Backbone as CSV, one residue per row, in Angstrom:
resi,resn,N_x,N_y,N_z,CA_x,CA_y,CA_z,C_x,C_y,C_z
1,MET,0.839,-1.196,0.000,0.000,0.000,0.000,0.879,1.253,0.000
2,GLU,0.334,2.347,-0.533,1.038,3.614,-0.469,1.080,4.092,0.981
3,ILE,2.243,4.533,1.424,2.390,4.946,2.816,2.017,6.418,2.953
4,ASN,0.768,6.657,3.296,0.315,7.999,3.620,-0.590,7.905,4.839
5,LYS,-0.926,9.036,5.419,-1.624,9.018,6.703,-2.993,8.359,6.617
6,GLU,-3.679,8.518,5.484,-4.991,7.904,5.355,-4.892,6.376,5.339
7,ASN,-3.945,5.857,4.566,-3.788,4.403,4.478,-3.254,3.808,5.777
8,ILE,-2.378,4.548,6.441,-1.873,4.074,7.728,-3.019,3.952,8.732
9,ALA,-3.896,4.961,8.775,-5.037,4.916,9.695,-5.958,3.745,9.375
10,GLU,-6.202,3.487,8.106,-7.069,2.362,7.730,-6.431,1.030,8.109
11,TRP,-5.107,0.925,7.933,-4.429,-0.323,8.315,-4.538,-0.546,9.822
12,LEU,-4.413,0.515,10.599,-4.524,0.401,12.051,-5.929,-0.026,12.473
13,LYS,-6.934,0.448,11.808,-8.301,0.028,12.121,-8.483,-1.462,11.825
14,SER,-7.879,-1.928,10.747,-7.932,-3.359,10.425,-7.198,-4.177,11.485
15,LEU,-6.056,-3.667,11.960,-5.326,-4.345,13.030,-6.180,-4.399,14.293
16,GLN,-6.854,-3.319,14.618,-7.746,-3.303,15.777,-8.799,-4.402,15.654
17,ASP,-9.385,-4.555,14.479,-10.393,-5.603,14.251,-9.814,-6.994,14.515
18,THR,-8.629,-7.245,13.975,-7.995,-8.564,14.102,-7.687,-8.892,15.557
19,ILE,-7.149,-7.933,16.283,-6.773,-8.161,17.673,-8.004,-8.380,18.541
20,CYS,-9.040,-7.582,18.337,-10.265,-7.745,19.135,-10.877,-9.123,18.923
21,LYS,-10.907,-9.576,17.701,-11.473,-10.898,17.405,-10.672,-12.000,18.092
22,ALA,-9.342,-11.908,18.062,-8.488,-12.928,18.683,-8.684,-12.957,20.198
23,LEU,-8.783,-11.783,20.829,-8.961,-11.721,22.283,-10.339,-12.234,22.693
24,GLU,-11.363,-11.886,21.952,-12.707,-12.388,22.259,-12.758,-13.902,22.155
25,THR,-12.129,-14.445,21.132,-12.140,-15.899,20.937,-11.459,-16.607,22.091
26,GLU,-10.306,-16.115,22.537,-9.582,-16.769,23.625,-10.288,-16.577,24.961
27,ASP,-10.870,-15.410,25.185,-11.590,-15.182,26.428,-12.820,-16.097,26.506
28,GLY,-13.551,-16.204,25.444,-14.681,-17.130,25.384,-15.969,-16.648,26.012
29,LEU,-15.975,-15.467,26.601,-17.179,-14.972,27.274,-17.489,-13.528,26.904
30,ALA,-16.605,-12.632,27.191,-16.867,-11.201,27.018,-16.689,-10.766,25.564
31,LYS,-17.365,-9.690,25.221,-17.263,-9.081,23.899,-16.886,-7.609,24.050
32,PHE,-16.200,-7.098,23.063,-15.834,-5.694,23.071,-17.055,-4.823,22.800
33,LYS,-17.139,-3.726,23.527,-18.134,-2.692,23.250,-17.415,-1.528,22.569
34,GLU,-18.034,-1.010,21.533,-17.393,0.030,20.730,-18.046,1.387,20.936
35,GLU,-17.211,2.401,21.011,-17.691,3.777,21.065,-16.868,4.616,20.101
36,ASN,-17.546,5.299,19.208,-16.882,6.215,18.292,-16.963,7.628,18.854
37,TRP,-15.863,8.374,18.738,-15.835,9.710,19.314,-15.107,10.666,18.382
38,THR,-15.402,11.931,18.550,-14.737,12.962,17.768,-14.065,13.956,18.697
39,ARG,-13.036,14.584,18.191,-12.259,15.559,18.948,-12.486,16.933,18.335
40,GLU,-12.837,17.890,19.160,-13.200,19.220,18.669,-12.100,19.828,17.810
41,GLU,-10.837,19.634,18.202,-9.728,20.241,17.467,-9.420,19.535,16.154
42,GLY,-9.919,18.314,15.997,-9.694,17.578,14.768,-9.520,16.089,14.985
43,GLY,-10.214,15.290,14.192,-10.079,13.845,14.261,-10.963,13.202,15.304
44,GLY,-10.616,11.974,15.648,-11.402,11.223,16.607,-10.866,9.819,16.757
45,GLY,-11.749,8.908,17.130,-11.261,7.561,17.354,-12.364,6.544,17.507
46,ARG,-11.939,5.311,17.680,-12.845,4.172,17.851,-12.355,3.386,19.063
47,SER,-13.029,3.566,20.180,-12.621,2.922,21.428,-13.368,1.607,21.600
48,ARG,-12.640,0.572,21.918,-13.249,-0.728,22.190,-12.770,-1.219,23.544
49,VAL,-13.739,-1.514,24.415,-13.445,-1.941,25.777,-14.101,-3.285,26.027
50,ILE,-13.377,-4.153,26.728,-13.892,-5.472,27.110,-13.796,-5.593,28.621
51,GLU,-14.850,-6.103,29.260,-14.891,-6.187,30.717,-15.564,-7.467,31.178
52,ASN,-15.147,-7.906,32.384,-15.800,-9.015,33.089,-15.873,-10.290,32.264
53,GLY,-14.754,-10.602,31.608,-14.686,-11.824,30.826,-14.240,-13.008,31.654
54,GLU,-14.084,-14.122,31.001,-13.594,-15.323,31.657,-12.113,-15.175,32.005
55,VAL,-11.366,-14.529,31.143,-9.936,-14.328,31.342,-9.613,-12.855,31.577
56,ILE,-10.265,-11.987,30.845,-9.969,-10.557,30.892,-10.942,-9.853,31.839
57,GLU,-10.375,-9.188,32.857,-11.213,-8.397,33.761,-11.556,-7.051,33.139
58,LYS,-10.559,-6.413,32.554,-10.765,-5.143,31.872,-9.669,-4.953,30.841
59,GLY,-10.048,-4.499,29.674,-9.048,-4.241,28.653,-9.594,-3.311,27.599
60,GLY,-8.707,-2.742,26.843,-9.105,-1.863,25.764,-8.192,-1.995,24.575
61,VAL,-8.775,-1.897,23.398,-8.024,-1.840,22.146,-8.504,-0.569,21.463
62,MET,-7.700,0.470,21.535,-8.127,1.806,21.146,-7.462,2.258,19.848
63,PHE,-8.266,2.780,18.940,-7.760,3.405,17.716,-8.070,4.891,17.762
64,SER,-7.095,5.699,17.335,-7.341,7.132,17.229,-6.596,7.699,16.035
65,ALA,-7.138,8.768,15.486,-6.488,9.533,14.427,-6.870,10.983,14.676
66,VAL,-5.940,11.762,15.205,-6.240,13.124,15.628,-5.291,14.110,14.951
67,SER,-5.739,15.355,14.892,-4.928,16.384,14.239,-5.205,17.728,14.885
68,GLY,-4.323,18.691,14.583,-4.497,20.027,15.136,-3.184,20.761,15.226
69,LYS,-3.168,21.820,16.009,-1.954,22.603,16.236,-0.964,21.771,17.043
70,THR,0.285,21.756,16.620,1.300,20.981,17.330,1.443,21.494,18.763
71,PRO,1.298,20.597,19.758,1.369,21.043,21.158,2.732,21.604,21.514
72,ASP,2.731,22.625,22.357,3.966,23.326,22.702,5.008,22.419,23.329
73,PHE,4.590,21.413,24.117,5.583,20.610,24.837,6.486,19.823,23.902
74,LEU,6.020,19.574,22.658,6.861,18.847,21.719,8.093,19.650,21.327
75,PHE,7.983,20.971,21.371,9.117,21.795,20.999,10.174,21.825,22.095
76,LYS,9.799,21.398,23.286,10.702,21.483,24.422,11.423,20.177,24.718
77,GLU,10.983,19.068,24.077,11.578,17.770,24.375,12.959,17.666,23.741
78,LYS,13.937,17.316,24.567,15.329,17.266,24.108,15.517,16.266,22.973
79,GLU,14.751,15.140,23.005,14.987,14.113,22.003,14.362,14.449,20.657
80,HIS,13.590,15.553,20.605,13.007,15.958,19.335,14.061,16.706,18.528
81,SER,14.699,16.023,17.605,15.865,16.571,16.909,15.536,17.800,16.076
82,ALA,14.266,17.961,15.707,13.911,19.089,14.854,13.265,20.222,15.636
83,SER,13.363,20.170,16.964,12.618,21.117,17.794,12.973,22.567,17.509
84,ASN,14.226,22.831,17.136,14.630,24.208,16.899,14.255,24.698,15.501
85,GLN,13.870,23.754,14.638,13.553,24.126,13.270,12.045,24.169,12.986
86,VAL,11.225,23.618,13.876,9.800,23.512,13.621,9.094,24.800,14.017
87,PRO,8.350,25.416,13.102,7.640,26.648,13.450,6.514,26.383,14.434
88,GLN,6.301,27.315,15.330,5.285,27.136,16.357,3.886,26.982,15.777
89,GLU,3.664,27.487,14.551,2.323,27.398,13.978,2.094,26.096,13.218
90,SER,3.003,25.144,13.293,2.844,23.888,12.569,1.662,23.085,13.105
91,THR,1.143,22.212,12.259,0.051,21.321,12.655,0.553,19.889,12.653
92,PHE,-0.178,19.005,13.329,0.237,17.610,13.418,-0.917,16.684,13.067
93,PHE,-0.553,15.456,12.734,-1.494,14.346,12.573,-0.895,13.164,13.301
94,ALA,-1.670,12.512,14.138,-1.182,11.343,14.877,-2.249,10.256,14.848
95,THR,-1.830,9.054,14.564,-2.757,7.928,14.570,-2.073,6.723,15.205
96,GLY,-2.841,5.886,15.841,-2.237,4.723,16.489,-3.269,3.778,17.065
97,VAL,-2.777,2.638,17.466,-3.565,1.667,18.229,-2.849,1.459,19.553
98,SER,-3.607,1.534,20.643,-3.051,1.357,21.983,-3.865,0.300,22.717
99,ILE,-3.161,-0.604,23.390,-3.811,-1.745,24.035,-3.267,-1.935,25.437
100,VAL,-4.164,-2.149,26.382,-3.790,-2.621,27.715,-4.820,-3.664,28.124
101,ILE,-4.340,-4.803,28.622,-5.223,-5.870,29.083,-4.883,-6.217,30.527
102,HIS,-5.887,-6.106,31.406,-5.763,-6.517,32.799,-6.574,-7.809,32.986
103,PRO,-5.900,-8.921,33.276,-6.587,-10.207,33.394,-7.229,-10.414,34.764
104,GLN,-8.132,-11.377,34.819,-8.746,-11.765,36.087,-7.719,-12.435,37.005
105,SER,-6.943,-13.343,36.442,-6.024,-14.160,37.236,-4.696,-13.464,37.485
106,PRO,-4.158,-13.561,38.693,-2.813,-13.028,38.952,-1.714,-13.823,38.261
107,LEU,-2.065,-14.955,37.659,-1.077,-15.785,36.979,-1.034,-15.512,35.480
108,VAL,-1.943,-14.682,35.006,-1.913,-14.207,33.617,-1.354,-12.782,33.648
109,PRO,-0.376,-12.464,32.826,0.262,-11.141,32.910,-0.571,-10.023,32.298
110,ILE,-0.329,-8.819,32.780,-0.802,-7.612,32.101,0.058,-7.424,30.849
111,ILE,-0.565,-6.955,29.789,0.223,-6.662,28.586,-0.184,-5.304,28.033
112,HIS,0.771,-4.638,27.403,0.542,-3.329,26.796,1.210,-3.308,25.432
113,MET,0.511,-2.733,24.471,1.131,-2.467,23.176,0.654,-1.115,22.674
114,ASN,1.540,-0.415,22.001,1.158,0.800,21.307,1.987,0.907,20.045
115,ILE,1.335,1.147,18.926,2.066,1.533,17.721,1.419,2.806,17.196
116,ARG,2.245,3.749,16.801,1.730,5.063,16.443,2.543,5.667,15.298
117,TYR,1.859,6.534,14.565,2.489,7.293,13.483,2.199,8.762,13.728
118,PHE,3.215,9.600,13.533,3.097,11.033,13.803,3.746,11.798,12.660
119,GLU,3.054,12.840,12.185,3.660,13.703,11.190,3.275,15.153,11.454
120,MET,4.125,16.061,10.986,3.842,17.485,11.101,3.814,18.119,9.718
121,SER,3.225,19.289,9.649,2.988,19.942,8.368,4.265,20.361,7.662
122,ASN,5.382,20.388,8.375,6.654,20.747,7.735,7.385,19.538,7.157
123,GLY,6.745,18.344,7.213,7.343,17.146,6.639,8.012,16.225,7.632
124,VAL,8.193,16.662,8.862,8.741,15.782,9.896,7.751,14.654,10.174
125,LYS,8.247,13.422,10.232,7.361,12.288,10.516,8.164,11.204,11.197
126,TRP,7.464,10.369,11.966,8.138,9.245,12.609,7.145,8.171,13.016
127,LEU,7.720,7.020,13.332,6.980,5.866,13.843,7.417,5.609,15.271
128,GLY,6.515,5.100,16.067,6.860,4.738,17.431,6.046,3.541,17.866
129,GLY,6.445,2.957,18.990,5.654,1.855,19.502,6.432,0.915,20.385
130,GLY,5.843,-0.246,20.582,6.472,-1.275,21.394,5.451,-2.145,22.084
131,ILE,5.941,-3.207,22.666,5.127,-4.146,23.448,5.900,-4.443,24.727
132,ASP,5.202,-4.421,25.870,5.864,-4.817,27.115,4.913,-5.652,27.953
133,LEU,5.507,-6.478,28.798,4.761,-7.445,29.597,4.962,-7.155,31.074
134,THR,3.859,-7.167,31.823,3.923,-6.906,33.263,3.288,-8.075,34.018
135,PRO,4.060,-9.116,34.300,3.509,-10.227,35.079,3.336,-9.818,36.544
136,HIS,2.283,-10.301,37.162,2.139,-10.129,38.615,3.147,-11.037,39.318
137,TYR,3.341,-12.220,38.732,4.370,-13.167,39.159,5.241,-13.464,37.943
138,ILE,6.523,-13.209,38.048,7.407,-13.451,36.913,7.688,-14.940,36.792
139,ILE,7.265,-15.502,35.672,7.533,-16.894,35.328,8.599,-16.876,34.241
140,ASP,9.763,-17.384,34.547,10.899,-17.283,33.628,10.548,-17.799,32.231
141,GLU,9.871,-18.922,32.170,9.533,-19.525,30.883,8.688,-18.578,30.032
142,ASP,7.753,-17.889,30.670,6.895,-16.957,29.935,7.667,-15.722,29.482
143,ALA,8.532,-15.207,30.354,9.344,-14.047,29.990,10.276,-14.388,28.829
144,GLN,10.841,-15.590,28.854,11.733,-16.021,27.779,10.973,-16.162,26.465
145,PHE,9.790,-16.761,26.526,8.953,-16.897,25.325,8.619,-15.528,24.747
146,PHE,8.190,-14.622,25.612,7.794,-13.283,25.197,8.943,-12.561,24.501
147,HIS,10.105,-12.574,25.113,11.248,-11.871,24.528,11.743,-12.547,23.256
148,GLN,11.660,-13.873,23.198,12.091,-14.556,21.977,11.204,-14.185,20.799
149,GLN,9.901,-14.075,21.044,8.992,-13.676,19.965,9.327,-12.274,19.459
150,LEU,9.605,-11.363,20.375,9.942,-10.003,19.971,11.295,-9.949,19.257
151,LYS,12.242,-10.726,19.747,13.559,-10.771,19.091,13.433,-11.283,17.662
152,THR,12.585,-12.276,17.459,12.381,-12.816,16.113,11.839,-11.752,15.174
153,VAL,10.880,-10.975,15.665,10.328,-9.881,14.855,11.418,-8.867,14.524
154,CYS,12.184,-8.465,15.531,13.233,-7.460,15.319,14.316,-7.976,14.373
155,ASP,14.777,-9.208,14.606,15.886,-9.753,13.817,15.531,-9.886,12.342
156,LYS,14.255,-10.053,12.052,13.795,-10.139,10.660,14.127,-8.858,9.904
157,HIS,14.199,-7.754,10.621,14.372,-6.452,9.973,15.761,-5.853,10.166
158,HIS,16.318,-5.965,11.371,17.667,-5.431,11.589,18.251,-6.043,12.852
159,ALA,19.492,-6.498,12.771,20.129,-7.199,13.885,20.285,-6.322,15.117
160,SER,20.342,-5.017,14.938,20.553,-4.130,16.088,19.264,-3.788,16.824
161,TYR,18.117,-4.085,16.216,16.865,-3.568,16.768,16.486,-4.194,18.110
162,TYR,16.606,-5.508,18.241,16.195,-6.104,19.517,17.036,-5.602,20.685
163,PRO,18.382,-5.682,20.639,19.141,-5.193,21.800,18.928,-3.700,22.062
164,LYS,18.804,-2.919,21.011,18.616,-1.478,21.190,17.241,-1.167,21.780
165,PHE,16.203,-1.778,21.225,14.847,-1.466,21.664,14.499,-2.161,22.975
166,LYS,15.175,-3.268,23.267,14.993,-3.918,24.568,15.563,-3.037,25.668
167,THR,16.751,-2.478,25.438,17.343,-1.558,26.409,16.475,-0.320,26.586
168,TRP,15.952,0.180,25.495,15.079,1.349,25.545,13.850,1.052,26.405
169,ALA,13.275,-0.142,26.252,12.117,-0.525,27.063,12.485,-0.621,28.541
170,ASP,13.641,-1.224,28.844,14.084,-1.316,30.235,14.182,0.067,30.870
171,ASP,14.716,1.013,30.098,14.885,2.366,30.623,13.558,3.121,30.707
172,TYR,12.704,2.920,29.706,11.440,3.663,29.669,10.461,3.162,30.723
173,PHE,10.269,1.848,30.789,9.287,1.289,31.717,9.934,1.052,33.087
174,PHE,10.473,2.109,33.627,11.151,2.062,34.916,10.467,3.029,35.869
175,ILE,10.066,2.516,37.025,9.400,3.345,38.037,10.498,3.905,38.926
176,ASN,10.938,5.090,38.609,12.129,5.620,39.249,11.959,5.772,40.754
177,HIS,10.790,6.194,41.201,10.616,6.395,42.641,10.543,5.078,43.405
178,ARG,10.366,3.966,42.699,10.388,2.634,43.331,11.701,1.904,43.064
179,LYS,12.463,2.412,42.090,13.716,1.762,41.669,13.461,0.333,41.204
180,GLU,12.395,0.175,40.410,12.094,-1.135,39.847,11.446,-0.941,38.475
181,THR,11.624,-1.937,37.605,10.949,-1.900,36.317,9.479,-2.238,36.506
182,ARG,8.668,-1.802,35.544,7.235,-2.085,35.646,6.953,-3.575,35.490
183,GLY,7.743,-4.250,34.703,7.568,-5.683,34.477,8.845,-6.264,33.922
184,VAL,8.709,-7.159,32.933,9.897,-7.770,32.328,10.288,-7.068,31.040
185,GLY,9.723,-5.888,30.814,10.106,-5.106,29.648,9.564,-5.674,28.356
186,GLY,10.312,-5.488,27.308,9.905,-5.882,25.966,10.729,-5.081,24.985
187,ILE,10.066,-4.401,24.055,10.757,-3.482,23.160,10.009,-2.159,23.140
188,PHE,10.751,-1.088,22.958,10.169,0.247,22.872,11.022,1.073,21.925
189,PHE,10.355,1.810,21.032,11.083,2.688,20.115,10.225,3.919,19.846
190,ASP,10.875,5.021,19.561,10.167,6.265,19.295,10.945,7.077,18.271
191,ARG,10.233,7.942,17.540,10.831,8.800,16.525,11.684,7.993,15.545
192,LEU,11.164,6.826,15.173,11.845,5.970,14.197,11.479,6.468,12.804
193,ASN,12.446,6.990,12.108,12.190,7.538,10.779,12.993,6.749,9.752
194,GLN,14.247,7.105,9.594,15.119,6.348,8.706,16.556,6.609,9.128
195,ASN,17.413,5.694,8.718,18.839,5.862,8.997,19.622,5.352,7.799
196,GLU,20.903,5.254,7.960,21.742,4.869,6.819,21.416,3.470,6.308
197,GLU,20.943,2.598,7.177,20.718,1.210,6.795,19.249,0.869,6.560
198,MET,18.341,1.670,7.101,16.912,1.354,7.020,16.139,2.556,6.495
199,SER,15.474,2.386,5.377,14.619,3.434,4.838,13.341,3.533,5.666
200,PHE,12.591,4.601,5.466,11.314,4.738,6.158,10.387,3.580,5.786
201,GLU,10.415,3.159,4.527,9.550,2.065,4.077,9.886,0.765,4.796
202,LYS,11.183,0.497,4.994,11.587,-0.719,5.701,11.222,-0.642,7.183
203,ASN,11.378,0.533,7.771,10.974,0.689,9.166,9.463,0.579,9.323
204,PHE,8.736,1.011,8.328,7.278,0.876,8.362,6.882,-0.600,8.356
205,ALA,7.568,-1.415,7.574,7.289,-2.856,7.557,7.585,-3.482,8.920
206,PHE,8.680,-3.055,9.554,8.988,-3.519,10.908,7.879,-3.116,11.881
207,TRP,7.460,-1.879,11.815,6.389,-1.337,12.667,5.110,-2.157,12.517
208,GLN,4.772,-2.508,11.300,3.586,-3.335,11.067,3.743,-4.714,11.701
209,ASP,4.917,-5.296,11.576,5.139,-6.629,12.141,5.052,-6.622,13.669
210,VAL,5.476,-5.527,14.298,5.311,-5.413,15.744,3.821,-5.458,16.095
211,GLY,3.015,-4.706,15.361,1.584,-4.717,15.619,0.960,-6.085,15.413
212,LYS,1.363,-6.769,14.375,0.784,-8.086,14.072,1.244,-9.160,15.048
213,ALA,2.339,-8.916,15.769,2.852,-9.911,16.718,2.029,-9.972,17.998
214,PHE,1.299,-8.916,18.309,0.629,-8.827,19.604,-0.323,-9.996,19.860
215,ALA,-1.275,-10.214,18.971,-2.332,-11.192,19.233,-1.795,-12.608,19.458
216,PRO,-0.953,-13.152,18.567,-0.462,-14.512,18.817,0.351,-14.640,20.103
217,ILE,1.120,-13.606,20.455,1.908,-13.670,21.689,0.996,-13.720,22.909
218,TYR,0.053,-12.804,22.993,-0.759,-12.738,24.211,-1.774,-13.862,24.299
219,VAL,-2.337,-14.268,23.165,-3.263,-15.404,23.184,-2.561,-16.644,23.722
220,SER,-1.301,-16.836,23.349,-0.539,-17.982,23.842,-0.367,-17.914,25.356
221,LEU,-0.046,-16.740,25.893,0.141,-16.586,27.333,-1.184,-16.727,28.087
222,MET,-2.265,-16.224,27.521,-3.582,-16.408,28.122,-3.917,-17.892,28.220
223,ASN,-3.759,-18.593,27.104,-4.120,-19.997,27.031,-3.307,-20.842,28.003
224,LYS,-2.033,-20.516,28.161,-1.142,-21.289,29.023,-1.487,-21.147,30.500
225,ASN,-1.946,-19.968,30.913,-2.059,-19.678,32.343,-3.481,-19.476,32.871
226,LYS,-4.463,-19.371,32.001,-5.796,-18.952,32.433,-6.500,-19.952,33.343
227,SER,-6.156,-21.224,33.266,-6.859,-22.247,34.048,-6.145,-22.608,35.349
228,LYS,-5.025,-21.978,35.632,-4.283,-22.277,36.854,-5.021,-21.718,38.080
229,THR,-5.024,-22.469,39.165,-5.673,-22.003,40.386,-4.765,-21.023,41.126
230,PHE,-5.378,-20.130,41.900,-4.612,-19.149,42.659,-5.294,-18.889,43.988
231,SER,-4.530,-18.341,44.934,-5.009,-18.137,46.300,-5.460,-16.695,46.513
232,PRO,-6.198,-16.439,47.607,-6.552,-15.055,47.948,-5.317,-14.181,48.152
233,GLU,-4.245,-14.760,48.688,-3.006,-14.004,48.883,-2.408,-13.584,47.542
234,GLN,-2.482,-14.467,46.553,-1.981,-14.117,45.225,-2.848,-13.038,44.577
235,LYS,-4.136,-13.071,44.856,-5.028,-12.029,44.333,-4.703,-10.673,44.961
236,GLN,-4.379,-10.654,46.248,-3.993,-9.412,46.902,-2.696,-8.861,46.306
237,TRP,-1.759,-9.748,46.012,-0.509,-9.334,45.392,-0.775,-8.738,44.006
238,GLN,-1.714,-9.326,43.287,-2.081,-8.775,41.980,-2.543,-7.330,42.108
239,LEU,-3.341,-7.037,43.107,-3.830,-5.675,43.297,-2.691,-4.712,43.625
240,LEU,-1.716,-5.172,44.402,-0.554,-4.339,44.705,0.276,-4.071,43.455
241,ARG,0.464,-5.082,42.623,1.222,-4.886,41.392,0.471,-3.970,40.429
242,ARG,-0.836,-4.049,40.425,-1.619,-3.116,39.611,-1.405,-1.681,40.089
243,GLY,-1.235,-1.520,41.398,-0.958,-0.193,41.923,0.308,0.391,41.328
244,ARG,1.336,-0.440,41.182,2.577,0.005,40.554,2.322,0.415,39.094
245,TYR,1.461,-0.345,38.428,1.124,-0.044,37.036,0.478,1.334,36.930
246,VAL,-0.429,1.611,37.851,-1.096,2.915,37.885,-0.070,4.025,38.111
247,GLU,0.846,3.808,39.049,1.854,4.825,39.338,2.645,5.187,38.092
248,PHE,3.079,4.180,37.348,3.853,4.463,36.147,3.030,5.253,35.137
249,ASN,1.805,4.791,34.873,1.016,5.418,33.821,0.661,6.863,34.128
250,LEU,0.441,7.180,35.394,0.049,8.541,35.746,1.243,9.471,35.951
251,VAL,2.393,8.912,36.289,3.548,9.757,36.580,4.500,9.889,35.393
252,TYR,4.711,8.800,34.635,5.783,8.780,33.650,5.360,8.593,32.191
253,ASP,4.233,7.990,31.940,3.917,7.561,30.584,3.723,8.742,29.629
254,LYS,4.477,8.745,28.531,4.422,9.852,27.580,3.125,9.851,26.784
255,GLY,2.573,8.668,26.512,1.312,8.602,25.788,0.181,9.238,26.579
256,THR,0.167,8.989,27.889,-0.833,9.621,28.752,-0.652,11.133,28.728
257,LYS,0.585,11.579,28.839,0.873,13.014,28.817,0.436,13.637,27.502
258,PHE,0.784,12.995,26.383,0.423,13.540,25.076,-1.094,13.649,24.941
259,GLY,-1.808,12.597,25.338,-3.262,12.617,25.219,-3.899,13.720,26.037
260,LEU,-3.452,13.870,27.270,-4.047,14.872,28.153,-3.685,16.288,27.711
261,GLU,-2.450,16.477,27.213,-2.022,17.819,26.830,-2.516,18.232,25.447
262,THR,-3.091,17.296,24.685,-3.685,17.644,23.391,-5.201,17.545,23.444
263,ASN,-5.748,17.621,24.659,-7.198,17.593,24.864,-7.815,16.325,24.287
264,GLY,-7.136,15.203,24.506,-7.670,13.933,24.057,-8.845,13.489,24.911
265,ARG,-9.436,12.400,24.511,-10.610,11.889,25.222,-10.150,11.181,26.494
266,VAL,-10.519,11.721,27.647,-10.011,11.231,28.928,-10.362,9.766,29.145
267,GLU,-11.579,9.360,28.819,-11.977,7.965,29.036,-11.061,7.006,28.270
268,SER,-10.691,7.379,27.062,-9.813,6.524,26.260,-8.387,6.550,26.782
269,ILE,-7.921,7.732,27.183,-6.546,7.863,27.679,-6.343,7.044,28.948
270,LEU,-7.319,7.103,29.860,-7.189,6.425,31.147,-7.766,5.008,31.135
271,MET,-8.081,4.517,29.947,-8.505,3.130,29.812,-7.443,2.178,30.335
272,SER,-6.182,2.599,30.322,-5.072,1.728,30.715,-5.103,1.357,32.195
273,LEU,-5.876,2.071,32.986,-5.905,1.810,34.427,-6.833,0.636,34.751
274,PRO,-6.450,-0.194,35.719,-7.278,-1.349,36.077,-8.542,-0.936,36.817
275,ALA,-9.505,-1.845,36.843,-10.745,-1.565,37.566,-10.501,-1.469,39.064
276,ASN,-9.564,-2.272,39.557,-9.243,-2.283,40.983,-7.736,-2.391,41.167
277,ALA,-7.227,-1.671,42.154,-5.807,-1.732,42.502,-5.692,-1.467,43.997
278,SER,-4.493,-1.658,44.548,-4.340,-1.531,45.997,-2.986,-0.945,46.355
279,TRP,-2.963,-0.220,47.455,-1.726,0.292,48.034,-1.763,-0.006,49.534
280,LEU,-0.827,-0.777,50.023,-0.725,-1.059,51.439,0.509,-0.361,51.989
281,TYR,0.376,0.237,53.118,1.482,1.005,53.692,2.649,0.097,54.065
282,ASP,3.808,0.390,53.489,5.061,-0.276,53.833,4.948,-1.793,53.766
283,PHE,4.334,-2.293,52.697,4.165,-3.740,52.537,5.517,-4.418,52.335
284,LYS,5.732,-5.527,53.037,6.978,-6.282,52.926,6.675,-7.703,52.457
285,THR,7.468,-8.190,51.499,7.323,-9.577,51.072,8.137,-10.487,51.988
286,LYS,7.770,-11.757,52.012,8.491,-12.732,52.817,9.722,-13.229,52.056
287,GLU,10.815,-13.343,52.763,12.051,-13.828,52.163,11.825,-15.216,51.566
288,GLY,12.229,-15.410,50.314,12.096,-16.691,49.639,10.739,-16.932,49.019
289,SER,9.823,-15.990,49.125,8.469,-16.165,48.583,8.449,-15.892,47.079
290,GLU,7.345,-16.313,46.438,7.170,-16.031,45.013,7.116,-14.524,44.764
291,GLU,6.552,-13.823,45.706,6.472,-12.363,45.577,7.869,-11.730,45.617
292,GLN,8.693,-12.203,46.526,10.055,-11.679,46.610,10.857,-12.041,45.365
293,ASN,10.633,-13.229,44.850,11.307,-13.656,43.627,10.965,-12.722,42.476
294,THR,9.700,-12.309,42.413,9.291,-11.372,41.369,9.986,-10.026,41.551
295,LEU,10.002,-9.495,42.769,10.665,-8.218,43.016,12.144,-8.268,42.650
296,ASN,12.775,-9.409,42.894,14.196,-9.555,42.585,14.482,-9.462,41.089
297,LYS,13.460,-9.712,40.272,13.639,-9.721,38.817,13.081,-8.482,38.143
298,LEU,12.627,-7.524,38.919,12.154,-6.261,38.354,13.343,-5.313,38.216
299,LYS,14.256,-5.701,37.324,15.506,-4.978,37.135,15.786,-4.786,35.653
300,LYS,16.542,-3.744,35.360,16.997,-3.536,33.996,18.088,-4.545,33.641
301,GLY,18.201,-4.801,32.352,19.360,-5.534,31.845,19.320,-7.035,31.990
302,ILE,18.170,-7.624,32.358,18.101,-9.084,32.414,18.054,-9.648,31.006
303,ASN,18.906,-10.600,30.733,18.961,-11.219,29.410,18.015,-12.410,29.377
304,TRP,16.834,-12.209,28.771,15.816,-13.253,28.775,15.966,-14.251,27.619
305,VAL,16.796,-13.920,26.648,16.978,-14.845,25.521,18.480,-15.021,25.249
């Protein structure tokens, strides 16, 4: 297909359809509810939320395509290489699919994916995205499977992408005030345009493959863990880990910041938050427990493959 903003948005809507169908099939009970919305400044989106399923407690697969005056904060970000050259009156177009799934069971991990395309009226454009996994209990076998799938996608396109984007994810999904990673990481990339070895067209193909990898990866993890029994204590731990997830999304997440600062739809932006979470004062895990084992592995730089 021709790579332009209209075709990219249509491809993302098709990806949203595919992912929703796969999740509904694996859950076996709940169905996505759809809401279409418009944004006063330009554009809109198609929000799909699933709740109270057999496997999924709450989740969303959100599509948006918005436009308008480029927000001021983009000119101030150090990593924006064109910040000094972009006129303040420029306009932007941004489209993407964003997913967060919070499962019923503490033995099924939380997963997040976002792939997005951004362009400005002066010709600046880039791709961004990634997938990361947040287990309530880190199961080495699952973390290894998850990272191997992502490495396979990256290696298909460029040998440097997995180690580079894995490190980026470790650094990005880090809760600095807790000194722990949000989960076992994954891959994360932003402002991916082109370089000496990869054209924009080749990076676009990589970006598409990241999006297409989501459903088979998560369906496999759902299927493997959804029938395992768990205790009330494990359920309480799940709520505490969800609390950490909330902290990251409200304090550090750039997608949340971008949505709120561009007058995005609040319900869609905050869809990433779980229905229930918990904070206990000065909670301590028991030495040698599964909970402590998980905390010990919430670190940057673990080589999962």
